[in-house]
C-alpha positions in Angstrom: 38.8 -0.9 13.4 37.8 1.8 11.7 35.8 4.1 14.1 33.7 7.4 13.6 33.8 9.7 16.5 31.1 12.2 16.5 31.3 15.0 18.9 30.4 18.6 17.7 32.3 20.5 20.9 35.5 18.7 20.5 38.4 20.4 21.9 42.4 19.8 22.7 43.6 20.8 25.9 45.0 23.9 23.9 41.1 24.9 24.2 39.4 26.1 27.2 36.7 23.7 27.2 36.2 19.9 28.1 38.8 17.5 26.7 37.0 13.9 27.4 36.5 13.2 23.8 40.2 14.2 23.0 41.2 11.8 25.5 39.0 9.0 24.6 40.0 9.3 20.9 43.8 9.5 21.7 43.3 6.5 24.0 41.6 4.4 21.0 44.3 5.6 18.4 46.9 4.2 20.9 45.2 0.8 21.0 45.7 0.6 17.2 42.2 1.9 16.0 41.8 4.2 12.8 39.6 7.0 14.4 37.9 9.8 12.6 36.6 12.4 15.0 33.9 14.8 13.3 33.3 18.2 15.2 32.3 21.9 14.7 33.6 25.0 15.8 32.6 25.0 19.7 33.1 28.6 21.3 36.4 28.3 23.3 37.7 24.9 21.8 40.7 24.4 19.6 40.5 21.4 17.4 44.3 21.6 16.5 43.7 22.3 13.0 45.3 25.2 11.1 44.5 25.1 7.3 42.2 26.6 5.2 38.6 25.6 5.1 37.7 23.9 1.9 33.7 23.9 1.2 33.2 24.3 4.9 35.5 21.8 5.9 39.1 20.9 6.8 40.9 17.9 8.5 44.2 16.7 9.5 45.8 14.6 12.2 45.7 15.5 15.7 47.3 13.3 18.5 47.4 10.1 16.3 43.7 10.4 15.1 41.9 12.3 12.2 40.1 15.2 12.7 37.4 16.5 10.4 36.3 19.9 11.4 33.1 21.7 9.9 33.1 25.4 9.7 30.1 25.5 11.8 30.2 28.2 14.7 28.3 27.2 18.1 28.4 28.3 21.5 26.5 29.2 24.9 26.7 32.9 23.9 24.2 32.3 20.8 20.6 32.5 21.0 18.5 29.1 21.3 17.4 29.3 17.5 21.2 30.1 16.3 22.2 27.2 18.4 19.6 24.9 17.3 20.3 25.7 13.7 24.2 24.9 14.1 23.2 21.6 15.9 21.2 20.6 12.8 23.8 21.9 10.3 26.6 19.6 12.1 24.1 16.9 11.8 23.8 17.1 8.0 27.3 17.4 7.3 28.0 14.6 9.8 25.5 12.4 8.2 27.2 12.8 4.9 30.6 12.0 6.4 29.1 8.8 8.2 27.1 7.7 4.8 30.3 8.5 2.5 32.6 6.3 4.2 32.8 2.7 5.4 33.1 2.6 9.3 33.1 -0.5 11.6 31.3 1.4 14.7 30.1 5.1 15.2 30.3 6.5 18.4 28.0 9.7 19.0 28.6 11.7 21.9 25.4 14.2 23.2 24.9 16.8 23.8 23.6 17.9 21.6 21.2 15.3 21.1 21.1 15.8 17.3 24.3 14.1 17.2 22.4 10.8 17.1 20.9 11.7 13.9 24.0 11.3 11.8 25.1 8.1 14.0 21.6 6.6 13.3 22.1 7.5 9.4 25.5 5.7 9.4 26.0 2.1 7.9 27.6 1.0 11.3 26.6 -0.2 14.4 26.4 2.6 17.2 27.6 3.3 20.7 25.9 6.3 22.5 27.3 8.4 24.9 25.2 10.7 27.3 27.2 13.6 28.4 24.1 15.5 29.6 20.7 13.8 29.2 18.4 15.6 26.5 15.4 16.1 26.9 15.5 15.7 30.7 17.5 18.6 31.4 16.0 21.0 29.1 12.8 20.0 30.4 13.5 20.2 33.8 15.0 23.9 33.1 11.8 25.0 31.5 11.2 27.4 28.5 11.6 24.8 25.8 8.4 24.3 23.6 6.4 20.8 24.0 6.8 19.8 20.2 10.4 20.1 20.7 10.7 18.1 23.8 8.5 15.4 22.1 10.7 15.1 19.3 13.8 15.0 21.6 12.1 12.1 23.6 11.8 10.3 20.2 15.2 10.7 19.2 16.8 9.8 22.4 14.5 6.6 22.3 15.8 5.9 19.2 19.5 6.2 19.9 19.3 4.2 23.1 17.5 1.4 21.3 19.4 1.2 18.4 22.9 1.5 20.2 24.9 -2.0 21.2 25.9 0.2 24.3 25.3 3.3 25.8 28.0 5.2 27.9 26.5 7.3 30.6 28.7 9.6 32.8 26.3 9.3 36.1 23.9 6.8 37.3 21.3 9.2 37.0 22.2 9.3 33.0 22.3 5.6 32.9 18.8 5.3 34.5 17.6 7.4 31.7 19.1 5.5 29.3 17.7 1.9 30.6 14.4 3.6 30.8 14.6 4.4 27.0 15.3 0.8 26.1 19.0 0.5 26.0 20.3 -2.9 26.2 23.9 -2.4 27.7 24.8 0.8 29.8 28.0 1.3 31.2 28.8 4.1 33.7 32.2 5.8 32.9 32.3 9.3 34.6 34.4 12.3 33.9 37.9 11.9 34.8 41.0 14.2 36.0 44.0 14.9 34.0 46.5 14.4 36.6 49.4 15.5 34.2 47.9 18.7 33.5 46.4 19.7 36.9 48.2 19.5 40.2 50.2 20.8 42.8 53.2 20.2 40.7 52.3 22.7 38.2 53.9 26.2 38.4 51.5 28.8 40.0 50.2 32.0 38.3 47.7 34.7 39.5 46.7 37.9 38.0 49.0 40.9 39.3 47.5 42.5 42.2 45.5 39.7 43.3 45.9 39.2 46.9 45.5 35.9 48.7 43.5 33.7 49.2 42.0 33.5 45.9 38.9 31.3 44.9 38.4 30.6 41.5 35.1 29.7 39.4 35.8 28.6 35.9 33.2 27.6 33.5 30.3 28.5 31.6 28.5 31.8 32.5 25.2 30.8 31.8 21.6 30.4 33.1 22.6 26.9 34.0 25.3 27.9 36.4 23.6 30.1 38.8 26.1 32.6 39.2 23.9 35.2 41.0 24.6 33.1 44.0 28.2 33.7 44.0 27.8 37.4 43.6 25.3 37.4 46.4 28.1 35.6 48.4 30.6 38.1 47.6 28.6 40.8 48.8 28.3 39.0 52.0 32.0 38.6 52.6 33.4 42.0 51.3 35.5 42.2 54.4 37.1 38.5 54.4 40.1 39.4 52.8 39.3 37.2 49.9 39.6 37.4 46.3 36.9 35.7 43.9 38.0 35.2 40.1 35.2 34.0 37.6 36.9 32.6 34.5 35.1 31.9 31.2 32.2 33.3 29.1 28.5 32.9 28.4 25.4 34.8 27.8 25.0 35.8 31.5 28.3 37.5 31.8 27.7 40.9 30.7 24.9 40.9 33.1 26.6 39.7 35.8 29.6 42.2 35.3 27.2 44.9 35.1 25.8 43.7 38.5 28.8 43.6 40.2 30.1 47.1 39.0 26.3 48.5 40.2 27.1 46.9 43.7 30.8 48.0 43.9 31.8 44.0 44.6 35.5 44.9 44.7 36.4 41.6 45.9 35.3 39.9 42.7 36.9 39.9 39.1 36.0 38.6 35.7 38.8 36.8 33.5 38.4 35.6 29.8 38.4 32.1 29.2 41.8 30.0 29.4 43.5 27.2 27.8 43.7 24.5 30.0 47.5 24.7 30.8 47.0 28.3 31.6 43.9 27.3 34.0 46.0 24.8 35.6 48.6 27.4 36.3 45.9 29.8 38.0 44.3 26.7 40.0 47.8 25.9 41.4 48.2 29.8 42.2 44.7 29.6 43.9 43.6 28.4 47.5 39.8 27.6 46.8 38.1 26.3 44.3 34.2 26.9 43.2 31.7 24.6 41.6 28.3 26.3 41.0 25.1 25.1 39.2 21.5 26.8 39.4 18.9 25.2 41.8 17.7 22.7 39.2 16.7 19.3 41.2 17.5 17.5 37.9 21.2 18.7 38.3 21.8 16.5 41.2 22.2 13.6 39.1 22.0 14.1 35.5 25.3 16.4 35.4 28.9 14.9 35.7 30.8 18.4 35.8 34.3 18.2 34.2 35.1 21.1 36.2 34.9 19.6 39.6 37.4 17.0 38.5 40.1 19.9 37.3 39.5 21.3 40.9 40.2 18.1 42.9 43.2 17.2 40.4 44.5 20.5 41.3 44.7 19.5 44.9 41.9 22.5 45.9 39.5 22.3 48.5 36.1 22.7 46.6 33.0 24.8 47.7 29.9 23.4 45.7 26.2 23.9 45.8 25.2 21.0 43.8 23.6 18.2 45.6 23.9 14.6 44.4 27.2 13.2 42.7 29.1 16.2 43.4 28.2 16.5 47.3 29.1 13.0 47.6 32.6 13.6 46.1 33.3 16.2 48.5 32.1 14.0 51.3 34.5 11.4 50.2 37.4 13.1 50.6 36.5 15.0 52.7 37.7 17.3 50.2 35.4 20.6 50.3 32.2 22.0 51.7 28.9 21.6 50.2 26.5 24.2 50.8 22.8 25.0 49.7 22.5 28.9 49.7 24.3 32.2 49.3 24.7 32.6 53.0 26.4 28.9 53.2 28.5 29.9 50.3 29.9 33.0 52.0 30.1 31.1 55.3 32.1 28.8 53.7 34.5 31.2 51.9 35.2 33.2 55.1 35.8 29.8 56.9 38.3 28.6 54.5 40.0 31.9 53.6 40.8 32.2 57.4 42.2 28.6 58.1 45.3 27.8 56.0 45.6 24.3 57.7 42.2 23.2 56.8 42.5 24.3 53.3 45.6 22.6 53.0 44.0 19.5 54.2 41.3 19.4 52.3 43.5 20.1 49.2 45.6 17.3 50.1 42.3 15.1 50.2 41.3 16.4 47.2 44.3 15.4 45.0 44.6 12.1 46.9 41.0 11.3 45.7 41.7 12.6 42.1 44.5 9.7 42.1 42.7 7.3 43.7 39.4 7.1 41.8 39.2 10.0 38.9 42.4 9.3 37.0 41.2 9.7 33.4 43.6 7.0 32.2 41.4 4.6 34.2 38.4 5.8 32.5 40.0 6.1 29.2 40.7 2.1 29.6 37.1 1.6 30.4 35.8 3.3 27.4 38.0 1.7 25.1 37.0 -1.9 26.4 33.4 -0.8 25.9 34.1 0.3 22.5 36.0 -2.9 21.4 33.4 -5.1 23.0 30.4 -3.3 21.2 32.3 -3.7 17.9 
């Protein structure tokens, strides 16, 4: 089949952001399908293309499939109006691609939800993938104008009803798709790259960083609630623990200024890392951190890939996220669920002082990743849904 895969935030493992669409496109190509993946320039992403842009676009082969990259920068550090403009620009360019070539099926991966616009404009059946449910999450977080939420509601309804199949990353997302009229909904969660992350990876840690090390790797935005981590760092100054925050986002300058003002000497900020470098850092760490803002909708409306990275790396995880994430930790048991900064500080102190407990939870985390979250299992299910829908 000739497939068009629309994901504005695509990245190969050479980047520092999520690689689900890379894994799925590669799996489809390995099954003999001709895959064209259209993307923009997401902050932290590396598409694998190096040639010059011609008329705002470049293309080439990456891992056995065609990548079409539009020169449309986008990232969490931008203002909301700038990001919305980037979303609409990508939708317009992708729509021209979708209408200009003949495809047997279009896969549209959201977020952003605007990826549904070129998918609906294409002359081909649609499979809609919900990675973050919009407008459910923006509505829960607040601050989005009501007319914009109304437009997103109608676009999400159209995508779900038009799609031959909807792929959701969590049961909560699957329920939103069913409520919007989707005929066939499949839950395929995020998976773990067991080859890239794991105890077999040569460890690395920043020079002078004493053990044990706890690592948070991900966006530094409003949705991540990282002030809780700084609160916890203040409560465990004398725990003999180094906390590393890896990534970028609009909140990072403020968080760094706060840490400096409060003299939080047990916390350090690092730039985003390519996946391979992050894997080495996690291999050299002792504790993984998974944090989200205190938004009830996050319980079942998120399926964080960073949690999968931590489990695959064989780290005990401390997480403040309820729902899906908390159940993952309980299943191991592969970590400690917490609800506030006091609980987070207590969990960090307990794990810092107990190497045997850390080791047992880390082994359970890796075993859990192998047993349930191997990305190759998710890739196979994804391909089967696409082939059946076509």
